N, C-alpha and C positions, 0 to 999 in steps of 0.2 A: 289805443284801446283795441282789445281783441275779444271776440265772443267767447263766453263760457257757456258751452252748450248744455251744462248741467243746471244752469240757473235761468229760467224763463222769467221775463218781466215785461209788463205792459205800462209801467209808470214812466211815461215819456218826459215828465218834468224832473226826473232824477238824472244827475250828471253821469251815472254809471250805465244808463240804459242806452242800447245801441239802436234806438229808433225803430225803423221799419223791420228790423230783424227780431224785435221783441225778446232780446236776451240781455243779460247783465254782463259787464266787462270785469267785474271783481272775481278774484279767485274763490272767495267764500263770502257769505253774508251772515249777519247776526239777526235773528228773529226774536222779538220780545212780545210782551203784552202790556196793555194798559188796564187790565182787569185782574182782580184777585183770584178769580176762578174762571178762566176762559172756557167757553163751551161752543163757540162758533168761529169760523174763520175771520169774521169782522172784528174779533177781539184781539187779533194779532197784528203786529207791526214789523216792517223791515227797519231795523235800527241802523242799517248801513246806508239808508237814504240820505242823499245830499242834493239840495236843490240846484238844478242846472242854471247857470248864469243866463240872464235874459228872460227867465220865466216869471210870469206875474203871480 
């Protein structure tokens, strides 16, 4: 896994997160929403998220 300096990430429970570096290892990510009309950042989701093994 290598750091993609174009994608910052603080979600340490994701298997693509590089931990203390706070970056993603993917070449690109897919962002989606769970709202019909998103208006704030909390309405968006990283659809590339995959749970890291060993996380509760």
